[in-house]
C-alpha positions as CSV (number, residue, x, y, z in Angstrom):
1,D,25.8,29.1,-62.1
2,A,25.5,32.9,-63.5
3,N,24.6,34.2,-60.0
4,P,26.5,32.0,-57.2
5,A,26.1,34.7,-54.7
6,A,22.5,33.8,-54.5
7,N,23.2,30.3,-53.6
8,G,22.6,29.3,-49.9
9,I,20.7,27.0,-47.6
10,R,17.1,27.7,-46.8
11,T,14.8,26.0,-44.1
12,G,11.0,26.2,-43.9
13,A,8.6,27.1,-46.7
14,I,10.4,28.2,-50.0
15,T,8.1,29.8,-52.6
16,L,9.5,29.8,-56.3
17,A,8.1,32.5,-58.6
18,V,8.8,33.4,-62.1
19,G,8.7,36.8,-63.3
20,T,10.9,39.4,-65.4
21,E,14.6,38.7,-65.7
22,P,15.9,39.3,-62.1
23,T,19.7,38.6,-63.0
24,T,22.0,38.2,-65.8
25,D,22.0,34.4,-66.5
26,G,23.3,34.3,-69.9
27,D,20.2,34.1,-72.1
28,T,17.5,36.3,-73.7
29,N,14.5,34.7,-71.7
30,A,12.7,37.2,-69.6
31,N,11.5,34.2,-67.5
32,T,13.5,33.3,-63.9
33,N,15.5,30.4,-64.4
34,L,15.5,28.6,-60.9
35,T,16.8,25.6,-59.4
36,L,16.6,23.9,-56.0
37,D,18.8,21.2,-54.5
38,L,17.0,19.3,-51.7
39,A,19.0,17.7,-49.1
40,F,17.8,15.8,-46.3
41,G,19.6,15.5,-42.8
42,E,19.4,12.2,-40.6
43,D,16.9,12.2,-37.7
44,P,17.6,8.9,-36.0
45,R,14.8,7.9,-33.3
46,I,14.1,4.9,-31.3
47,G,11.1,3.9,-29.0
48,V,10.4,1.0,-26.7
49,S,7.4,0.0,-24.8
50,K,6.8,-2.4,-22.1
51,T,3.9,-4.4,-20.6
52,V,3.1,-7.0,-18.3
53,A,1.8,-10.0,-20.5
54,D,1.1,-12.5,-17.8
55,I,1.4,-13.1,-13.9
56,V,1.0,-17.0,-13.0
57,P,1.0,-17.8,-9.1
58,L,3.5,-20.9,-8.3
59,V,3.0,-23.5,-6.1
60,G,4.8,-22.9,-2.8
61,G,4.8,-19.0,-3.4
62,G,6.0,-16.6,-5.9
63,F,5.0,-15.8,-9.5
64,N,6.2,-16.1,-12.9
65,V,5.9,-12.8,-14.5
66,T,6.2,-12.4,-18.2
67,Y,7.0,-9.0,-19.8
68,G,6.5,-8.1,-23.5
69,L,8.8,-5.4,-25.1
70,I,8.3,-3.6,-28.6
71,V,11.3,-1.8,-29.9
72,R,10.5,0.5,-32.9
73,N,12.6,2.9,-35.2
74,Y,10.8,6.2,-35.3
75,G,13.6,7.9,-37.5
76,N,14.3,8.5,-41.2
77,V,17.5,6.3,-41.3
78,K,18.4,2.9,-40.5
79,L,19.4,1.8,-36.7
80,N,22.6,-0.2,-36.0
81,M,23.5,-1.9,-33.0
82,V,20.1,-2.1,-31.2
83,Q,20.2,-2.9,-27.6
84,V,17.8,-2.9,-24.8
85,T,18.9,-3.0,-20.9
86,D,16.7,-3.9,-18.1
87,D,17.7,-3.9,-14.2
88,L,15.4,-6.2,-12.6
89,A,17.4,-6.1,-9.4
90,A,16.7,-2.6,-8.9
91,T,13.2,-3.1,-9.7
92,F,12.6,-6.0,-7.1
93,A,15.0,-4.7,-4.6
94,D,12.1,-5.0,-1.8
95,A,10.9,-8.5,-3.0
96,N,12.1,-11.7,-1.2
97,S,13.8,-12.8,-4.2
98,F,13.6,-12.8,-8.1
99,D,15.3,-15.2,-10.6
100,M,15.6,-14.5,-14.3
101,V,13.8,-17.5,-16.3
102,S,14.0,-16.6,-19.9
103,V,14.7,-14.1,-22.5
104,T,13.3,-14.8,-25.9
105,S,12.9,-13.0,-29.3
106,I,11.9,-14.0,-33.1
107,D,13.2,-10.5,-34.1
108,F,16.5,-10.0,-32.3
109,A,19.5,-12.1,-31.1
110,V,19.0,-12.3,-27.5
111,N,21.8,-12.2,-24.7
112,P,22.5,-15.7,-23.2
113,G,24.4,-13.9,-20.2
114,Y,21.4,-11.9,-19.1
115,T,20.7,-12.2,-15.4
116,G,18.7,-8.9,-14.6
117,A,21.2,-7.8,-12.3
118,P,24.3,-5.5,-12.9
119,P,26.4,-5.7,-14.8
120,N,24.5,-8.3,-16.9
121,T,21.4,-6.2,-17.8
122,N,21.7,-6.3,-21.7
123,L,19.0,-8.3,-22.9
124,L,20.4,-8.4,-26.5
125,L,23.7,-9.1,-28.1
126,G,23.7,-5.5,-29.7
127,S,24.4,-6.9,-33.4
128,N,20.8,-6.1,-34.7
129,M,19.5,-3.6,-36.8
130,L,15.9,-1.8,-37.6
131,D,15.1,-0.2,-41.0
132,V,13.3,2.9,-41.0
133,G,9.5,2.1,-39.5
134,A,10.4,-1.5,-38.5
135,Q,10.1,-2.9,-35.2
136,G,10.9,-6.0,-33.1
137,S,9.6,-7.9,-30.0
138,I,11.1,-9.3,-26.8
139,K,9.8,-11.4,-24.3
140,L,11.3,-11.6,-20.6
141,R,10.2,-13.9,-17.9
142,V,11.1,-13.6,-14.4
143,R,10.2,-15.5,-11.1
144,V,9.4,-13.2,-8.2
145,V,8.6,-14.0,-4.6
146,P,7.2,-10.8,-3.4
147,G,7.0,-11.2,0.3
148,A,5.3,-8.7,2.6
149,I,5.7,-5.8,-0.1
150,R,3.1,-6.8,-2.8
151,G,3.7,-3.5,-5.0
152,P,3.7,-1.5,-7.0
153,Y,7.1,-2.8,-8.6
154,N,7.7,-0.2,-11.2
155,N,10.1,-1.4,-13.8
156,S,11.5,0.5,-17.0
157,A,13.7,-0.8,-19.9
158,T,16.0,1.4,-22.0
159,A,16.5,1.1,-25.7
160,T,19.7,2.2,-27.5
161,A,21.1,2.2,-31.1
162,E,23.3,4.2,-33.7
163,S,22.5,5.9,-36.9
164,T,24.1,5.1,-40.1
165,A,26.4,8.2,-39.4
166,G,27.2,7.1,-35.8
167,T,24.8,9.2,-33.8
168,P,23.5,7.6,-30.7
169,V,20.0,7.4,-29.7
170,A,18.0,6.3,-26.7
171,D,14.4,6.1,-25.3
172,T,13.2,4.9,-21.7
173,S,10.2,2.4,-22.1
174,H,6.5,3.3,-21.7
175,D,4.0,1.2,-20.4
176,G,1.6,-0.5,-22.6
177,V,2.2,-2.0,-26.3
178,N,2.8,1.4,-27.8
179,P,6.2,3.5,-27.6
180,D,4.5,6.6,-28.9
181,P,0.8,6.6,-27.8
182,D,0.4,10.3,-28.6
183,G,1.5,9.8,-32.1
184,D,3.9,12.6,-32.5
185,D,6.7,10.4,-33.8
186,D,8.8,11.4,-30.7
187,P,8.7,8.2,-28.3
188,T,11.1,10.0,-25.9
189,N,8.4,12.1,-24.1
190,N,6.5,8.8,-23.4
191,N,8.1,7.1,-20.4
192,D,5.6,6.0,-18.0
193,P,7.0,3.0,-15.8
194,T,5.2,-0.6,-16.1
195,P,3.9,-1.2,-12.8
196,I,3.3,-4.7,-11.1
197,D,0.9,-5.4,-8.1
198,F,1.1,-8.9,-6.8
199,P,-2.3,-10.3,-5.4
200,R,-2.2,-10.9,-1.6
201,P,-2.7,-14.6,-0.3
202,P,-5.9,-15.2,1.2
203,T,-6.1,-14.1,4.9
204,G,-8.3,-15.6,7.7
205,V,-9.7,-18.9,8.6
206,V,-11.0,-22.1,7.0
207,L,-13.5,-23.3,9.5
208,S,-14.4,-27.2,9.8
209,D,-16.7,-26.8,12.9
210,L,-18.3,-24.4,15.3
211,A,-20.7,-25.5,18.1
212,A,-22.0,-24.3,21.5
213,E,-22.2,-27.1,24.0
214,A,-23.9,-27.2,27.3
215,R,-21.6,-28.0,30.1
216,P,-22.8,-30.5,32.7
217,G,-22.2,-28.0,35.6
218,G,-23.9,-25.1,33.8
219,G,-22.7,-22.7,31.4
220,T,-21.8,-23.1,27.7
221,E,-18.6,-24.1,26.2
222,V,-18.1,-22.8,22.5
223,V,-15.9,-25.1,20.3
224,W,-14.3,-24.2,17.0
225,V,-12.0,-26.1,14.6
226,T,-10.2,-24.3,11.9
227,G,-8.6,-26.1,8.9
228,S,-6.0,-23.5,8.2
229,E,-5.2,-20.0,9.5
230,V,-3.5,-17.4,7.3
231,D,-2.6,-14.1,8.8
232,V,-4.8,-14.6,11.8
233,V,-4.2,-12.9,15.2
234,G,-6.9,-14.4,17.2
235,F,-10.4,-14.8,17.9
236,N,-13.6,-13.1,19.6
237,V,-16.7,-15.2,20.9
238,L,-19.8,-13.1,20.5
239,R,-23.0,-13.8,22.3
240,A,-26.7,-12.6,21.7
241,D,-30.2,-13.5,23.1
242,A,-31.7,-14.2,19.6
243,A,-30.1,-15.6,16.4
244,D,-30.7,-12.1,14.9
245,G,-30.1,-10.0,18.1
246,V,-27.2,-7.9,18.7
247,Y,-24.0,-9.8,19.5
248,V,-21.6,-8.8,22.0
249,G,-18.0,-10.0,22.7
250,I,-17.7,-12.3,26.0
251,N,-14.1,-12.9,26.2
252,P,-12.0,-10.7,28.2
253,A,-9.0,-10.7,25.9
254,L,-8.5,-11.8,22.5
255,I,-8.0,-15.6,22.2
256,P,-4.7,-16.1,20.4
257,A,-4.5,-18.1,17.1
258,T,-2.1,-21.1,17.2
259,G,-2.7,-22.6,13.9
260,S,-1.1,-22.0,10.5
261,A,-1.8,-22.0,6.9
262,S,-1.2,-25.7,6.4
263,A,-2.4,-26.9,9.9
264,G,-5.5,-25.8,11.8
265,E,-6.3,-25.9,15.4
266,H,-8.9,-26.9,18.0
267,Y,-10.0,-24.1,20.3
268,R,-12.7,-23.9,23.4
269,F,-13.9,-21.2,25.3
270,A,-16.0,-21.4,28.4
271,D,-19.0,-19.1,29.0
272,T,-20.1,-19.7,32.5
273,D,-23.0,-17.5,32.0
274,G,-24.2,-19.4,28.9
275,T,-27.9,-20.6,28.9
276,D,-30.0,-22.4,26.5
277,D,-31.3,-19.3,25.2
278,H,-28.1,-17.8,24.0
279,F,-26.8,-17.7,20.3
280,Y,-23.0,-17.6,19.5
281,K,-20.8,-16.3,16.7
282,L,-17.1,-16.4,16.2
283,E,-15.2,-13.3,15.2
284,V,-11.6,-14.0,13.3
285,V,-9.3,-11.2,13.7
286,T,-6.6,-11.1,11.0
287,T,-3.7,-8.8,10.2
288,T,-5.6,-6.9,7.5
289,G,-8.0,-5.5,10.1
290,V,-11.0,-6.9,8.4
291,P,-12.8,-9.4,10.6
292,Q,-14.4,-12.7,9.6
293,T,-17.5,-13.7,11.3
294,Y,-19.1,-17.1,11.7
295,G,-22.5,-18.3,12.8
296,P,-24.7,-18.0,14.7
297,V,-24.8,-21.4,16.4
298,S,-27.4,-22.4,19.3
299,I,-26.9,-24.7,22.3
300,R,-26.1,-28.3,21.5
301,R,-27.2,-31.0,24.3
302,P,-25.0,-34.1,24.6
303,W,-28.3,-36.3,24.0
304,L,-28.1,-34.9,20.3
305,P,-26.1,-36.5,17.6
306,R,-23.0,-34.5,17.2
307,G,-23.2,-32.3,14.4
308,Q,-26.7,-31.5,14.6
309,R,-28.1,-28.1,15.8
310,L,-31.5,-27.5,17.5
311,F,-33.3,-24.4,17.0
312,L,-36.3,-24.3,19.2
313,P,-38.4,-21.7,20.9
314,A,-37.8,-22.0,24.8
315,T,-41.3,-24.0,25.5
316,L,-40.7,-26.6,22.8
317,R,-36.7,-27.0,24.0
318,Q,-38.2,-27.7,27.4
319,E,-40.7,-30.1,26.0
320,A,-38.0,-32.0,23.8
321,M,-35.8,-32.3,27.0
322,R,-38.7,-33.9,29.0
323,T,-39.3,-36.4,26.0
324,A,-35.7,-37.3,26.1
325,A,-35.6,-38.1,29.7
326,T,-38.7,-40.4,29.3
327,L,-37.0,-42.3,26.5
328,G,-34.0,-42.9,28.7
329,G,-31.4,-41.5,26.4
330,A,-33.0,-42.4,23.3
331,T,-33.3,-39.9,20.0
332,A,-35.2,-36.8,21.1
333,Q,-38.7,-36.4,19.6
334,G,-39.2,-32.7,19.4
335,R,-42.1,-31.2,17.4
């Protein structure tokens, strides 16, 4: 080197120019003789994404949740000791329970001792490596019984590794299937957690029967039978003067629900002011605050076969009753 003092390290853009002899380099050529030694430093980067691949409801309650994770090398050197940690106990702290079902991967050696709760939160054995630009996937399945709190349950995983020179790298997962959705080759600025909202069980009543029957001593008895009741608080009986009229509640207090999700119940309510001209609806009050309404039904007379309803104007209804009396209890012949 004819001019050692000119040696050094430069960063950024460098322009190499030719011209007259700037220094004495031992030759008689007026052109500049320049050399450039290029050296690249390591820039290790790792990224991880996480998505909810599947939610399957289970008989008896609860859900099987399958998470999908992708781990990718975004740096310029190979990564060693690749590891992913996931604390499910923290994620599902407000659930009734959770149980780890399985961890699988075709790209990494998984940890058979993973439980999802500290200290066993490592998904992998930590013996794998990732070449530059390479990626691998992991599937994590967990059984969750959410209880009253249905979500959101936010979850994040953390990927770690070391460069060939021993430099540690880490990234917190981003929701979705791409660890670096903004494409800047820096996955550490994409870290949205992965949420789960479990569907709520159906609420309300499966109604088996609803009828309004004339009482022998006058008035009306509204009868209903439920097949099942889920989160039902009680019932209101509504009455109107026409099928499409304005319905008003007639029970002085909410009629308490006594059925369950697996067994229904029989209910009766006596309307002492009920007449043949009245129509009835049943309002179901649930814990969600959104009522269900069934009906309308009209008055049913004992001489009608059970299960039938007779919707007749008042004049025709009276004639049908006279005909029934004449027949001595035979099937009514209305028109």
